[in-house]
DRENDO-1510 file (C-alpha; in Angstrom, 1 decimal, always signed):
<recs>
REC; n; res; u; v; w
REC; 1; UNK; -55.2; +58.1; +48.7 .
REC; 2; UNK; -58.5; +60.3; +49.0 .
REC; 3; UNK; -58.5; +63.7; +49.6 .
REC; 4; UNK; -60.6; +63.2; +52.7 .
REC; 5; UNK; -60.6; +60.5; +55.5 .
REC; 6; UNK; -63.9; +58.1; +55.0 .
REC; 7; UNK; -63.7; +55.9; +57.9 .
REC; 8; UNK; -66.4; +53.2; +58.1 .
REC; 9; UNK; -67.4; +52.6; +61.9 .
REC; 10; UNK; -69.9; +49.8; +61.2 .
REC; 11; UNK; -72.0; +47.8; +58.8 .
REC; 12; UNK; -74.9; +45.7; +58.9 .
REC; 13; UNK; -75.5; +43.2; +56.0 .
REC; 14; UNK; -74.2; +45.4; +53.2 .
REC; 15; UNK; -75.3; +48.7; +54.9 .
REC; 16; UNK; -72.6; +50.9; +56.4 .
REC; 17; UNK; -72.6; +54.0; +58.6 .
REC; 18; UNK; -69.0; +56.4; +58.9 .
REC; 19; UNK; -67.7; +59.6; +58.6 .
REC; 20; UNK; -66.7; +61.3; +55.4 .
REC; 21; UNK; -64.1; +64.3; +57.2 .
REC; 22; UNK; -63.7; +67.4; +55.2 .
REC; 23; UNK; -61.3; +70.3; +56.3 .
REC; 24; UNK; -64.8; +71.9; +56.8 .
REC; 25; UNK; -66.1; +69.3; +59.0 .
REC; 26; UNK; -67.7; +65.7; +59.2 .
REC; 27; UNK; -70.1; +64.0; +57.3 .
REC; 28; UNK; -72.0; +61.7; +58.8 .
REC; 29; UNK; -73.2; +58.8; +56.5 .
REC; 30; UNK; -75.7; +57.7; +55.4 .
REC; 31; UNK; -76.1; +61.5; +54.6 .
REC; 32; UNK; -78.7; +63.5; +53.1 .
REC; 33; UNK; -77.6; +66.3; +51.4 .
REC; 34; UNK; -80.3; +69.0; +51.2 .
REC; 35; UNK; -80.4; +70.7; +47.6 .
REC; 36; UNK; -79.4; +74.5; +47.3 .
REC; 37; UNK; -80.2; +74.9; +43.5 .
REC; 38; UNK; -79.0; +78.5; +43.4 .
REC; 39; UNK; -77.2; +79.3; +46.1 .
REC; 40; UNK; -80.6; +78.5; +48.7 .
REC; 41; UNK; -82.1; +75.8; +50.1 .
REC; 42; UNK; -85.6; +76.9; +48.7 .
REC; 43; UNK; -87.8; +78.9; +51.7 .
REC; 44; UNK; -85.2; +78.4; +54.1 .
REC; 45; UNK; -82.6; +80.4; +55.8 .
REC; 46; UNK; -78.9; +78.3; +56.1 .
REC; 47; UNK; -79.5; +78.5; +60.1 .
REC; 48; UNK; -82.6; +76.4; +59.6 .
REC; 49; UNK; -80.8; +74.2; +57.1 .
REC; 50; UNK; -78.2; +73.1; +59.6 .
REC; 51; UNK; -80.7; +73.1; +62.8 .
REC; 52; UNK; -81.9; +70.4; +60.8 .
REC; 53; UNK; -78.9; +68.4; +61.1 .
REC; 54; UNK; -77.6; +68.5; +57.7 .
REC; 55; UNK; -73.7; +68.0; +57.2 .
REC; 56; UNK; -73.6; +69.5; +53.9 .
REC; 57; UNK; -75.5; +71.0; +50.9 .
REC; 58; UNK; -75.7; +70.4; +47.1 .
REC; 59; UNK; -75.2; +73.6; +44.6 .
REC; 60; UNK; -75.9; +73.5; +41.0 .
REC; 61; UNK; -73.2; +74.3; +38.7 .
REC; 62; UNK; -75.7; +75.0; +36.0 .
REC; 63; UNK; -78.2; +77.3; +37.1 .
REC; 64; UNK; -75.2; +79.2; +39.3 .
REC; 65; UNK; -73.1; +79.6; +36.0 .
REC; 66; UNK; -76.6; +81.1; +34.3 .
REC; 67; UNK; -77.4; +83.5; +37.8 .
REC; 68; UNK; -75.6; +85.1; +39.1 .
REC; 69; UNK; -72.4; +83.7; +37.2 .
REC; 70; UNK; -69.7; +81.7; +38.4 .
REC; 71; UNK; -67.0; +84.6; +38.4 .
REC; 72; UNK; -69.4; +86.7; +40.4 .
REC; 73; UNK; -69.6; +84.4; +43.2 .
REC; 74; UNK; -66.1; +84.0; +42.8 .
REC; 75; UNK; -65.1; +87.8; +43.3 .
REC; 76; UNK; -67.9; +87.7; +46.2 .
REC; 77; UNK; -65.7; +84.8; +48.2 .
REC; 78; UNK; -66.8; +81.8; +46.8 .
REC; 79; UNK; -70.7; +80.0; +47.5 .
REC; 80; UNK; -69.7; +79.2; +51.3 .
REC; 81; UNK; -69.2; +82.8; +51.6 .
REC; 82; UNK; -72.0; +84.5; +49.1 .
REC; 83; UNK; -74.8; +81.5; +50.8 .
REC; 84; UNK; -73.2; +82.1; +54.5 .
REC; 85; UNK; -73.0; +78.2; +54.8 .
REC; 86; UNK; -69.5; +77.3; +56.3 .
REC; 87; UNK; -70.3; +73.2; +56.6 .
REC; 88; UNK; -69.3; +71.3; +53.1 .
REC; 89; UNK; -71.1; +71.8; +49.5 .
REC; 90; UNK; -70.8; +69.4; +46.8 .
REC; 91; UNK; -71.8; +70.8; +43.6 .
REC; 92; UNK; -73.1; +68.8; +40.9 .
REC; 93; UNK; -71.2; +69.0; +37.5 .
REC; 94; UNK; -74.3; +70.1; +35.0 .
REC; 95; UNK; -74.6; +66.8; +33.7 .
REC; 96; UNK; -78.6; +66.4; +34.8 .
REC; 97; UNK; -79.1; +69.2; +32.6 .
REC; 98; UNK; -77.7; +67.5; +29.8 .
REC; 99; UNK; -80.9; +65.1; +30.0 .
REC; 100; UNK; -83.2; +67.7; +31.4 .
REC; 101; UNK; -82.9; +70.3; +28.8 .
REC; 102; UNK; -82.2; +68.0; +26.3 .
REC; 103; UNK; -84.4; +70.2; +23.7 .
REC; 104; UNK; -81.9; +73.7; +24.6 .
REC; 105; UNK; -78.4; +71.6; +24.3 .
REC; 106; UNK; -76.3; +69.4; +22.1 .
REC; 107; UNK; -73.5; +66.7; +22.9 .
REC; 108; UNK; -70.5; +65.8; +21.1 .
REC; 109; UNK; -67.3; +64.3; +22.3 .
REC; 110; UNK; -66.0; +67.8; +23.1 .
REC; 111; UNK; -68.3; +69.6; +25.0 .
REC; 112; UNK; -72.1; +70.2; +25.9 .
REC; 113; UNK; -73.4; +73.1; +24.2 .
REC; 114; UNK; -76.4; +74.6; +26.0 .
REC; 115; UNK; -79.1; +77.7; +25.1 .
REC; 116; UNK; -79.7; +79.6; +28.4 .
REC; 117; UNK; -83.4; +79.2; +29.6 .
REC; 118; UNK; -83.0; +82.3; +30.7 .
REC; 119; UNK; -81.8; +84.6; +27.9 .
REC; 120; UNK; -81.1; +82.6; +25.0 .
REC; 121; UNK; -77.4; +83.3; +25.2 .
REC; 122; UNK; -75.3; +80.2; +24.1 .
REC; 123; UNK; -73.3; +78.4; +26.8 .
REC; 124; UNK; -70.3; +75.5; +26.6 .
REC; 125; UNK; -69.8; +73.4; +29.0 .
REC; 126; UNK; -66.6; +70.9; +28.6 .
REC; 127; UNK; -65.4; +69.0; +31.6 .
REC; 128; UNK; -62.4; +71.4; +32.1 .
REC; 129; UNK; -65.0; +74.1; +32.6 .
REC; 130; UNK; -66.9; +72.0; +34.7 .
REC; 131; UNK; -64.3; +71.8; +36.8 .
REC; 132; UNK; -63.0; +75.2; +36.6 .
REC; 133; UNK; -66.4; +76.5; +37.6 .
REC; 134; UNK; -66.8; +73.9; +40.5 .
REC; 135; UNK; -63.5; +73.9; +42.2 .
REC; 136; UNK; -62.0; +77.2; +41.5 .
REC; 137; UNK; -65.0; +79.8; +41.3 .
REC; 138; UNK; -67.6; +78.4; +43.2 .
REC; 139; UNK; -65.0; +76.7; +45.7 .
REC; 140; UNK; -67.3; +73.3; +46.3 .
REC; 141; UNK; -65.4; +70.7; +48.7 .
REC; 142; UNK; -66.8; +68.2; +46.3 .
REC; 143; UNK; -66.8; +68.5; +42.8 .
REC; 144; UNK; -68.3; +65.9; +40.4 .
REC; 145; UNK; -67.2; +64.9; +36.8 .
REC; 146; UNK; -68.9; +65.8; +34.0 .
REC; 147; UNK; -71.0; +63.4; +32.9 .
REC; 148; UNK; -74.1; +62.2; +30.5 .
REC; 149; UNK; -77.4; +61.0; +31.5 .
REC; 150; UNK; -80.2; +59.4; +29.6 .
REC; 151; UNK; -83.3; +58.9; +30.6 .
REC; 152; UNK; -84.6; +55.5; +30.9 .
REC; 153; UNK; -86.2; +53.2; +29.4 .
REC; 154; UNK; -83.5; +53.3; +26.7 .
REC; 155; UNK; -81.6; +50.7; +24.4 .
REC; 156; UNK; -78.1; +49.1; +25.4 .
REC; 157; UNK; -76.4; +51.3; +23.3 .
REC; 158; UNK; -77.8; +54.6; +24.1 .
REC; 159; UNK; -76.7; +53.6; +27.4 .
REC; 160; UNK; -73.5; +52.4; +26.4 .
REC; 161; UNK; -72.5; +55.5; +24.5 .
REC; 162; UNK; -73.1; +57.6; +26.9 .
REC; 163; UNK; -71.8; +55.5; +29.9 .
REC; 164; UNK; -68.4; +55.6; +27.4 .
REC; 165; UNK; -68.9; +59.0; +26.9 .
REC; 166; UNK; -69.1; +59.4; +30.8 .
REC; 167; UNK; -65.9; +57.8; +31.4 .
REC; 168; UNK; -64.0; +59.5; +28.8 .
REC; 169; UNK; -65.5; +63.0; +30.0 .
REC; 170; UNK; -64.1; +61.4; +34.0 .
REC; 171; UNK; -60.6; +61.1; +32.5 .
REC; 172; UNK; -60.7; +64.6; +31.4 .
REC; 173; UNK; -62.4; +66.2; +34.6 .
REC; 174; UNK; -59.0; +63.8; +36.9 .
REC; 175; UNK; -56.8; +65.6; +34.7 .
REC; 176; UNK; -57.9; +69.1; +35.0 .
REC; 177; UNK; -58.7; +68.9; +38.5 .
REC; 178; UNK; -55.2; +67.6; +39.7 .
REC; 179; UNK; -54.1; +67.1; +43.1 .
REC; 180; UNK; -55.8; +69.6; +45.3 .
REC; 181; UNK; -55.9; +68.6; +49.3 .
REC; 182; UNK; -58.9; +70.5; +50.5 .
REC; 183; UNK; -61.3; +69.3; +47.6 .
REC; 184; UNK; -62.5; +66.1; +46.5 .
REC; 185; UNK; -63.1; +64.7; +42.8 .
REC; 186; UNK; -66.2; +62.1; +42.4 .
REC; 187; UNK; -66.7; +59.7; +39.7 .
REC; 188; UNK; -70.0; +59.0; +38.2 .
REC; 189; UNK; -71.3; +55.0; +37.6 .
REC; 190; UNK; -73.2; +55.2; +34.4 .
REC; 191; UNK; -74.8; +52.4; +32.1 .
REC; 192; UNK; -78.7; +52.6; +32.6 .
REC; 193; UNK; -80.1; +49.5; +34.3 .
REC; 194; UNK; -77.3; +47.2; +32.5 .
REC; 195; UNK; -75.3; +45.4; +35.2 .
REC; 196; UNK; -72.7; +44.6; +32.1 .
REC; 197; UNK; -72.5; +48.5; +31.4 .
REC; 198; UNK; -72.2; +49.3; +35.2 .
REC; 199; UNK; -70.0; +47.2; +35.8 .
REC; 200; UNK; -67.5; +48.5; +32.8 .
REC; 201; UNK; -68.1; +52.0; +33.9 .
REC; 202; UNK; -67.2; +51.3; +37.6 .
REC; 203; UNK; -63.8; +49.3; +36.1 .
REC; 204; UNK; -63.1; +52.4; +33.7 .
REC; 205; UNK; -63.7; +55.4; +36.9 .
REC; 206; UNK; -61.6; +52.5; +39.3 .
REC; 207; UNK; -58.9; +53.0; +36.7 .
REC; 208; UNK; -58.9; +56.3; +36.8 .
REC; 209; UNK; -59.2; +57.0; +40.2 .
REC; 210; UNK; -61.4; +59.0; +42.3 .
REC; 211; UNK; -62.2; +60.0; +46.0 .
REC; 212; UNK; -65.6; +59.1; +45.8 .
REC; 213; UNK; -68.0; +57.3; +43.7 .
REC; 214; UNK; -71.5; +58.5; +42.4 .
REC; 215; UNK; -74.3; +56.3; +41.1 .
REC; 216; UNK; -76.1; +58.1; +38.3 .
REC; 217; UNK; -78.8; +57.8; +36.2 .
REC; 218; UNK; -81.5; +56.6; +38.0 .
REC; 219; UNK; -84.8; +57.5; +39.0 .
REC; 220; UNK; -84.7; +59.1; +35.6 .
REC; 221; UNK; -88.0; +57.2; +34.9 .
REC; 222; UNK; -87.0; +53.4; +36.0 .
REC; 223; UNK; -89.2; +53.4; +39.0 .
REC; 224; UNK; -88.9; +51.8; +42.6 .
REC; 225; UNK; -88.4; +47.9; +41.5 .
REC; 226; UNK; -86.1; +48.9; +38.7 .
REC; 227; UNK; -84.1; +51.4; +41.2 .
REC; 228; UNK; -83.9; +48.5; +43.5 .
REC; 229; UNK; -83.1; +46.0; +40.9 .
REC; 230; UNK; -79.8; +48.1; +39.4 .
REC; 231; UNK; -79.0; +48.8; +43.3 .
REC; 232; UNK; -78.7; +44.9; +44.1 .
REC; 233; UNK; -75.6; +45.2; +41.8 .
REC; 234; UNK; -74.3; +48.7; +41.2 .
REC; 235; UNK; -73.1; +49.8; +44.8 .
REC; 236; UNK; -70.8; +46.8; +45.3 .
REC; 237; UNK; -68.9; +46.9; +42.0 .
REC; 238; UNK; -67.6; +50.0; +43.4 .
REC; 239; UNK; -64.6; +50.6; +45.9 .
REC; 240; UNK; -65.3; +49.9; +49.4 .
REC; 241; UNK; -63.8; +52.5; +50.4 .
REC; 242; UNK; -64.9; +55.2; +49.3 .
REC; 243; UNK; -68.2; +56.9; +49.9 .
REC; 244; UNK; -70.7; +55.6; +47.1 .
REC; 245; UNK; -73.4; +58.6; +46.2 .
REC; 246; UNK; -76.7; +57.8; +44.6 .
REC; 247; UNK; -77.5; +61.0; +43.0 .
REC; 248; UNK; -80.8; +62.7; +42.7 .
REC; 249; UNK; -82.6; +59.8; +45.2 .
REC; 250; UNK; -85.3; +60.4; +46.9 .
REC; 251; UNK; -88.6; +59.2; +48.5 .
REC; 252; UNK; -87.4; +58.1; +51.8 .
REC; 253; UNK; -88.5; +53.9; +50.8 .
REC; 254; UNK; -86.0; +54.4; +48.2 .
REC; 255; UNK; -83.2; +55.9; +50.8 .
REC; 256; UNK; -83.7; +53.1; +53.2 .
REC; 257; UNK; -83.2; +50.2; +50.5 .
REC; 258; UNK; -80.5; +52.3; +48.9 .
REC; 259; UNK; -79.0; +52.2; +52.2 .
REC; 260; UNK; -79.3; +48.7; +53.1 .
REC; 261; UNK; -77.7; +47.8; +49.6 .
REC; 262; UNK; -74.3; +50.0; +50.6 .
REC; 263; UNK; -75.0; +53.5; +49.4 .
REC; 264; UNK; -73.8; +56.1; +51.4 .
REC; 265; UNK; -75.0; +59.8; +50.3 .
REC; 266; UNK; -78.3; +61.0; +48.9 .
REC; 267; UNK; -79.5; +64.1; +47.2 .
REC; 268; UNK; -83.2; +65.4; +46.1 .
REC; 269; UNK; -85.4; +68.3; +46.0 .
REC; 270; UNK; -88.2; +66.4; +47.2 .
REC; 271; UNK; -88.2; +67.6; +50.6 .
REC; 272; UNK; -88.5; +71.3; +49.7 .
REC; 273; UNK; -90.5; +70.7; +46.7 .
REC; 274; UNK; -93.1; +68.7; +48.3 .
REC; 275; UNK; -93.3; +71.3; +51.2 .
REC; 276; UNK; -93.6; +74.2; +48.3 .
REC; 277; UNK; -96.8; +71.9; +47.7 .
REC; 278; UNK; -98.6; +71.0; +50.6 .
REC; 279; UNK; -96.7; +68.0; +51.6 .
REC; 280; UNK; -95.4; +66.5; +54.7 .
REC; 281; UNK; -93.0; +63.3; +55.3 .
REC; 282; UNK; -93.5; +61.7; +58.4 .
REC; 283; UNK; -92.4; +58.4; +59.9 .
REC; 284; UNK; -96.6; +57.4; +59.1 .
REC; 285; UNK; -96.2; +58.4; +55.5 .
REC; 286; UNK; -97.1; +61.5; +53.3 .
REC; 287; UNK; -99.6; +63.8; +54.4 .
REC; 288; UNK; -101.2; +66.2; +51.7 .
REC; 289; UNK; -102.7; +69.2; +54.2 .
REC; 290; UNK; -104.8; +70.1; +51.5 .
REC; 291; UNK; -106.8; +67.4; +52.2 .
REC; 292; UNK; -110.2; +69.0; +54.2 .
REC; 293; UNK; -109.7; +65.8; +56.6 .
REC; 294; UNK; -106.7; +67.9; +58.7 .
REC; 295; UNK; -109.1; +71.0; +59.0 .
REC; 296; UNK; -109.8; +70.4; +62.3 .
REC; 297; UNK; -106.9; +68.4; +63.4 .
REC; 298; UNK; -105.1; +69.9; +66.6 .
REC; 299; UNK; -102.4; +67.4; +66.4 .
REC; 300; UNK; -99.1; +69.0; +65.2 .
REC; 301; UNK; -97.1; +66.9; +62.5 .
REC; 302; UNK; -94.6; +64.9; +65.1 .
REC; 303; UNK; -94.8; +65.8; +68.9 .
REC; 304; UNK; -91.6; +64.4; +69.9 .
REC; 305; UNK; -89.5; +66.1; +66.7 .
REC; 306; UNK; -86.8; +68.8; +67.9 .
REC; 307; UNK; -88.0; +70.7; +64.9 .
REC; 308; UNK; -90.4; +74.0; +65.9 .
REC; 309; UNK; -92.0; +73.1; +62.4 .
REC; 310; UNK; -92.8; +70.3; +62.9 .
REC; 311; UNK; -93.6; +70.1; +66.5 .
REC; 312; UNK; -95.3; +73.4; +67.5 .
REC; 313; UNK; -97.8; +73.7; +64.9 .
REC; 314; UNK; -101.2; +72.1; +64.5 .
REC; 315; UNK; -101.7; +69.9; +61.1 .
REC; 316; UNK; -104.9; +72.5; +61.0 .
REC; 317; UNK; -103.1; +75.3; +60.9 .
REC; 318; UNK; -100.6; +73.9; +58.5 .
REC; 319; UNK; -103.9; +73.0; +56.3 .
REC; 320; UNK; -105.3; +76.7; +56.8 .
REC; 321; UNK; -102.1; +78.2; +55.4 .
REC; 322; UNK; -101.9; +76.2; +52.2 .
REC; 323; UNK; -105.4; +76.7; +51.5 .
REC; 324; UNK; -104.6; +80.3; +52.2 .
REC; 325; UNK; -101.4; +80.4; +49.9 .
REC; 326; UNK; -99.6; +81.6; +52.3 .
REC; 327; UNK; -95.9; +81.9; +51.9 .
REC; 328; UNK; -95.7; +80.6; +55.3 .
REC; 329; UNK; -96.9; +77.3; +54.6 .
REC; 330; UNK; -94.1; +76.6; +52.1 .
REC; 331; UNK; -91.6; +77.7; +54.3 .
REC; 332; UNK; -93.2; +75.5; +57.5 .
REC; 333; UNK; -93.6; +72.4; +55.3 .
REC; 334; UNK; -90.1; +72.5; +53.7 .
REC; 335; UNK; -88.3; +73.2; +56.9 .
REC; 336; UNK; -90.5; +70.3; +58.7 .
REC; 337; UNK; -89.2; +67.6; +55.5 .
REC; 338; UNK; -85.7; +68.4; +55.6 .
REC; 339; UNK; -86.0; +67.7; +59.6 .
REC; 340; UNK; -88.1; +64.6; +58.9 .
REC; 341; UNK; -85.3; +63.4; +56.1 .
REC; 342; UNK; -82.3; +64.1; +58.6 .
REC; 343; UNK; -84.1; +62.7; +61.4 .
REC; 344; UNK; -84.2; +59.1; +58.5 .
REC; 345; UNK; -80.9; +59.7; +58.5 .
REC; 346; UNK; -80.0; +59.3; +62.4 .
REC; 347; UNK; -82.5; +56.5; +62.8 .
REC; 348; UNK; -80.9; +54.4; +60.2 .
REC; 349; UNK; -77.1; +55.3; +61.1 .
REC; 350; UNK; -78.3; +54.1; +64.5 .
REC; 351; UNK; -80.1; +51.3; +63.2 .
REC; 352; UNK; -77.5; +50.1; +61.6 .
REC; 353; UNK; -74.6; +50.6; +64.2 .
REC; 354; UNK; -76.5; +48.2; +66.5 .
REC; 355; UNK; -77.6; +45.7; +63.9 .
REC; 356; UNK; -81.1; +46.2; +63.2 .
REC; 357; UNK; -81.4; +47.5; +59.6 .
REC; 358; UNK; -83.4; +44.6; +59.0 .
REC; 359; UNK; -86.0; +45.2; +61.4 .
REC; 360; UNK; -85.9; +48.5; +61.1 .
REC; 361; UNK; -86.2; +48.1; +57.2 .
REC; 362; UNK; -89.5; +46.0; +57.7 .
REC; 363; UNK; -91.0; +48.5; +59.9 .
REC; 364; UNK; -90.5; +51.1; +58.3 .
REC; 365; UNK; -92.2; +50.2; +55.3 .
REC; 366; UNK; -95.6; +48.7; +56.9 .
REC; 367; UNK; -96.1; +52.6; +58.2 .
REC; 368; UNK; -95.5; +54.0; +55.2 .
REC; 369; UNK; -99.2; +55.2; +53.6 .
REC; 370; UNK; -100.5; +58.0; +52.0 .
REC; 371; UNK; -102.8; +60.5; +53.7 .
</recs>
C-alpha cells in the first residue's frame, strides 16, 4: 500500500487527472511544482507562490546540504517552517548534480563524492545519507531515491550502467527509508532513450516497491522529439495506480504532450529563470519583453488572469523595467510565469475531466508562437 492515497478521478486516453492526498494537503494532478532550490522560489514570497495555485514546491538536497546545511535546517524546525511553506514539499535527491557538476564529482558504487562549489570542501553523498537529509533533516513530504543521471546522447552501455546503479541505489534508498506513514518515497526510472533499458528499470523499481515513480534522464539533451518518443512508452511501464513524475520538464508544450502520455507531476526552473531574463509565457506563446515592439504596448500579459502581475501591468511598463534592469521586472515576470503554469495545469485537468484533451492539445500547439 502506498503511503499517500492517489485517486484517479478521470482519464482521457492515457492522460489522467486526480488527487494525491498527503498529511499537509492535496496535490491536484496533473501538477506543476515550482522549484525552490535553496528554500525559496526565486524572487517570490511563499504567499505569492501559493496564490498562483501551487499545491507543492520542490527543494534541492544538494544546495541545502551545502548552505545553510541540512542539520541547521533541522535545528530550525525543518524546511517547511524554515521557508514558511505549509503545503507539501518534494525534495530531489542530489542525483541531478551527479551529472550537472560532473567536473567536481566522482561516482562509485558506494557513493557520489562532491567538491563543494562554494568552498571546495569534500562531501560524500550515499543513498542512505540522501534519505536521511531529505526525510529526517529537511522533513520533506515526498523523498526521492538517489540516482545516477547521464546526459544525452549516451551509449546504451553507459545508459545501462547508470540505470542499473540507480536500481541498486533505489534498493538501498528503500531500506534506509523504511516505513514512514507521513512521508512517501519515489523511485526513479532511468535508461536513456532505450525502450529495453527503460523496461528493465521499471521492472526493477516495481519489484523494490515505491510510493510513486519518476521518469528521470530526460530534458538532458535529447530535444523535444526525442523526449516525446521516450514518453510514448516509458510512463506506461510504471504502475498505473501510483503517481508518475517527469523530472525537470519543462516547456509548456512539453508538459501538454507529457500529460497526454500519462504523466502526473512536473517540476522545472523555467518559469522563474525565464522571468529573470525578461521572458513571459502566455497562452499565445512566449514573449520577450526586451523587444522594442512592446515599448508602447499598453495591454497586460493576460487581462483575464487572476494574477496581479499578469493582469495589472502593461507590457510597456514591463519592457521598461526589463530594459532598466529593475528588480521588480524579475519579480513580476516570475510571478506571472508561475501563475500561467498553474493556469495551464488547471486547464489540463479540466480538459481531461471533460474528455476534450485532444482538442485542447491541437489548439494549444497552434497558438504557441515566439514573440
